[in-house]
N, C-alpha and C positions, 0 to 999 in steps of 0.2 A: 416560860413558853407563850405568853401572852405577847410579850415584846417580839417574839420570832413571828408570830402570826402577823403583827401590824407591819412588820418590816416585809414580809412576803406580799401583803396587800399594797404596801406603798412603793416599793421598789420598782415594779413596772410603771407605774405613774411618772416617778421621777426620772427614770430612764428615757422615757418616750419623750418626756420635756427637752432633755438635752439632744435628742436626736434631730429636732426641728431647727435647732439653731444653726444658721448656715456657716460655712468656713469662709475664711478670707478670700479665697479664689472666688467662689460661688457669689460671694457679697458684690464683688467687682462687676459681675456679669447681670446682676439684677437691676431693673428701673428702679428709681428713689423710693418709690411707694413699697417695694417688697423687700429691699435691702436688710439683710440680716434676718428674714423670716424663712425663706425657702432655699433649698439647694437647686442647682440647675441652671439654664440659660435664661428662663424667664418667658412672658409671653412673646410671642413672635409679631401679633399685631394688635390694633385695637380692637378687633372682633373678638379677641380672646377674653378680654374685660367684660364685653358684652354677653357672651356666652356664660361666663362665671356668675354675672350679675342675674341674668334671667333665670339660671338654675336655682340661685339662693332663693331669689323670690317665689320659685314655685315650691322649694321646699319648706319655706317658711309658711306659706299658705296653707300648704297641706297639713303641716303640722298644727297651725291655729285651729282649722277646721276638724282635724281629728281629735284634739284635746277638747274643743267646743262640744261636739257632738257625743263624746264619751261622758261628758259632765252633765249636758243638757240634752237628752236624746230627744224630746220634743214629740214623742209618740203619746196622745192623749186619748185617742179613740177607744171606745169600749170593746170594740170587736178586731182590736189590733192582736197579731199573735202573741206577744208577750203577756197580755192579759189571759188567753187561753192557758197558756202554761203556769201562770203565777195562781191563777183561780181553779185550777183543776184539782178536784177533790176526789 
C-alpha cells in the first residue's frame, strides 16, 4: 500500500519531466540556446529574451523580499498592531 502511495505521488513528477523534452522537429526550429528544452517555434525576436529576463528578475526580487519579510518582519514598535493582539489579556 505504501508503494502505491509513493507511485501516485511520484508519477506526475516523472511524467511532467517527459513532457518538457522537445521532439526532433521542434528541436530543429529552436535557437541553439533552447534546443532540446521546449516545443514550438521559439522566440520571434530579441525582445522576447528581454521580456523573459525582466519578468524573471521581477519574480526573483518579489520572492526574495517575500521570504525576507516573512522571516524578519521588522516591526519593533510597542504600539504596533501585532503587540496589541499579542498582549491582549
